[in-house]
N, C-alpha and C positions, 0 to 999 in steps of 0.2 A: 761478498757472500755470493757473487754471480761467479767466481773463481772454483768457490765449491758446488754450486750446481752445476757449471759445465765439466768440469775435471773430478768430482767424486758421484756426484748422484746419477748426471746422466749416465755413465758409463754402466751403472749395475742397472737402471731401466732399461736399456740397449741389451744385456746379456738377458734380463727378464723375459723382452718382447723375443729376442731370439730364442731363448729354449721354448716357451711356450708356447710361441706360433708354430715353432716345429712340430710339437704334438699335437695342437688345433690342428693342424693344417693334415697332417697323419692322419689322422681318427676320421674327420673330416671332408676329406679333400685326395682320399688314397689314389684315386683314379685320375687324377690333375696334377699329381705329382712329378714330373716328366720336363722336357724340355720342350715340347711341344715340336719336334725336329722339322725343321723346313727344307731338307734334302730333296724331296721329292718334286719340288718347284722348280729350284737351281742347283745345281752342282758347282758349275767352275768358276764364280765368284768364292761360294763355300769351301771351296777345296783348297784357296788361300790363305781367305781372311779365318778362315777356324786352325788354324794350326796353327798360326802366326797367334792369333789372341791365348788359345790354351798355354802354348809352349810358352809364352811371354808371362803369362797371369802365374803359372808356376815356377818362373822365376824371382818372379815379384814377393811371391809368397814366402818360398825359402830366403830370400833377402831379408823381409821385414822379421822371419825367423830370427837369424843370425842377428839380426842388429837390435832387436829389441827383447829375447830372451833372455841370449847369450850375456852376462857381466862381460863387462872391460876387464875385468883381472883375470878372467878366464882365456880371452886372447891374449894375454900381456903373457902368461903361465904358461901359452903354448908355443911363446918368440915373435908373434906378430906384433911388430910393433905398429902405433896411433897413426903413425905416417902411412905404412904399406897397408893397413885395415881402410884408411879414408879412401885412397884410390881403389881399390879392390872394389871399397863399397858405391862408390862414384861409376866409376867406370862399371863395373856389372849391372848396378842397377838403373843406371842411362840406358843401356843397351836393352833390358828387360822393358823397359819401360817404352821408347819409341819401338821395340818389337808389337808390345798390346797395343798402342796407340796405331800402328799401324793396321794391324789385324783387324782391332774395333773400326775402324774406317771403313775397311774394307764390307765389315759386316752391315754395319749402319748405311752404307750407299746403298749395299743390296736390299736392303728394306727399304729403300727409299724407290726404287727404282723398279725394284720385280714385282708386277703386279699380285702376284698372287700371297708372295711373303709380306706385304706390304698390308695387304686385305686381312692376315694372317695374324700381325701386329696388335697385340692389346694396348690397351694404357697402362697395364702392371710393367710389358715389356718396353713402353717410350719410358715412365720414370727409373726404370731400373736401369736402362743405357744411359741416362742422363746422371743419373747419382753414379755410376760408377764410372761414366767418363770423368766427371768433377775429381773425382777422387784421384784416380789415375794420373792426371794431369796438373792437378797440386801436388802431388807427390815428386812426381818428375819436375814440375819447377821447384821444387824446395834443394831437390838431389842437384838442379842447375845452378840456380841463384845464389841462395845460401852456402853450398859449398866450394862452388869453382867460383861464381862473380864477386863473391862477399867474403873471398879467402877462409870458406870453410866454419862451420859449425858443429861441436861435437853433441852430439843429441846424446848422445848412452849417458851424459851425466843430468841431463833433465827427462827426455820424451820415454827414456828406456826403462829407469827407474820407475816412474809414476806410473807406465803401462803394468809393468810387474808387482806396484803394490797394488793394482784394483785385485786380481787375482790373488794376492796374499791376505786382501782384505783388509789391509791396512793401507787406504789410498791417501794420497800424498799430493793433493793439490796444487800446493804452493808450487811445487818443480814447475808447473808450465804455468807459472804465471810471468818469468821473463822469455821466453821460446819466439822465436820468431814468429809473425804472423803466418805466415806459408803452412810452417808444419803445425800452427794451431789451427787452420782452416783444414790439411789435410787431416787430421787429427777428428775434426766434428765430422767432415765428410763423410769418414770412416764409419764413425757410428752412426750417421743415419744412413749407411747401408746396409749396416748389422739389422738396425730396425725394421728396413721392408723386407731384407733378405725369405721371410720365410713365408713371404707373399706374391714370390714371384717366382720364375723357371728358375731362380738360383738354387732352390733347393735341391737340384740333381746333385749339386756337389757332393752331399752328403750320403749319396748311395753308390752301391755298387751293384753289378747284377753277378751277383753269387749263386742265384738262382739256377742262372740259364746253365749251370754246369752240370745241375742233376737233375733240369727238366727234361720229360721225353721229347722225344724227335717230332715235330706237327707236320702228320702227312698231307701231303693236298692232290688232290684230284684232278686232271681236268675235266670242265665241260664239254670241249669241242669232242665230236665222236670220231672213232678212231675206225681204220678200214677193218672189217672182218680177217679173223686168217685164214688162210688160203685153205678151201674146200667144204665151208662153210657158206650155209644159205641164211636169209636174215631172219627165216624162223627158229634158228635155231638149231636145225639136224644136218647132219653131216651129207654131201652130197650121194645119193645112193644108199643111204643109211637111216638109222633112228636116232632118235633125240637121246642123246647120254647126259 
C-alpha cells in the first residue's frame, strides 16, 4: 500500500497540483507571475551566481530528459554502449550538479548578506530554495555514491520505466521498491518541488517574453529642465520678435 501511495498516487497528485496551480496563479495572480528580480539591489554576486545556476540547471534538465525519457534500447541502437552511457551520465551529471550547486550557493549567500535582497526574500522563496537545494544535492549524491562509490546502478531498468509509466497512464510502482534509498529520496523531493512550483517564483520558467517583440517603444521624458535654445526668452518669444 505504501508503494502504491508513493509511486502511483502521489505523482498524479503532484501533476494535478502543478497544472491547476499554474491555472489558478495565472488567473488570480497574473501580475505576481514574475521572478521579482533583485538586480537593482546588488549585481556583483548576481553576475556570477545567476549564470552558473541557470546554465547548470539547464544541463541537469537535459540530462534527466535523456536518462528518463529515452529508453535504453534507443541508445543501444544508436551504437552507444552501456559503459559509455554510464560514464557520460556520471561525468556530465556531476559537472552540471556542481555548477548548479555553486551558483545556488552564491545566490543564497547573496540573499543572506545583502540587506535589501534579504528583506525582499519571502517565505515562499526560502521554501523554494530549500526544496530545490535538497533535490539537487540528493541527485548529485545519487550520481556520486550509487554510480561511483557503490560500483554503479543502472536506473534505466527501474526509475526510467517507472517515470515513463506515469505519463503513459499505466503506473508500475513495483519498479521503485528495490531502488536505492538515495534515488527514492531524490524522486520524492522532485515531486515535492513540482507541488510547490506554481506558488513560487519558479513559474517564470514557463514564460517567454514573446510580447516584447511586438510591443511599442516606451517613451521616457526627462523631468530635468533643459536650457532654452539660443535666441529664445523665458516668455517663449524670440529676441526682438513675436511668439511663433
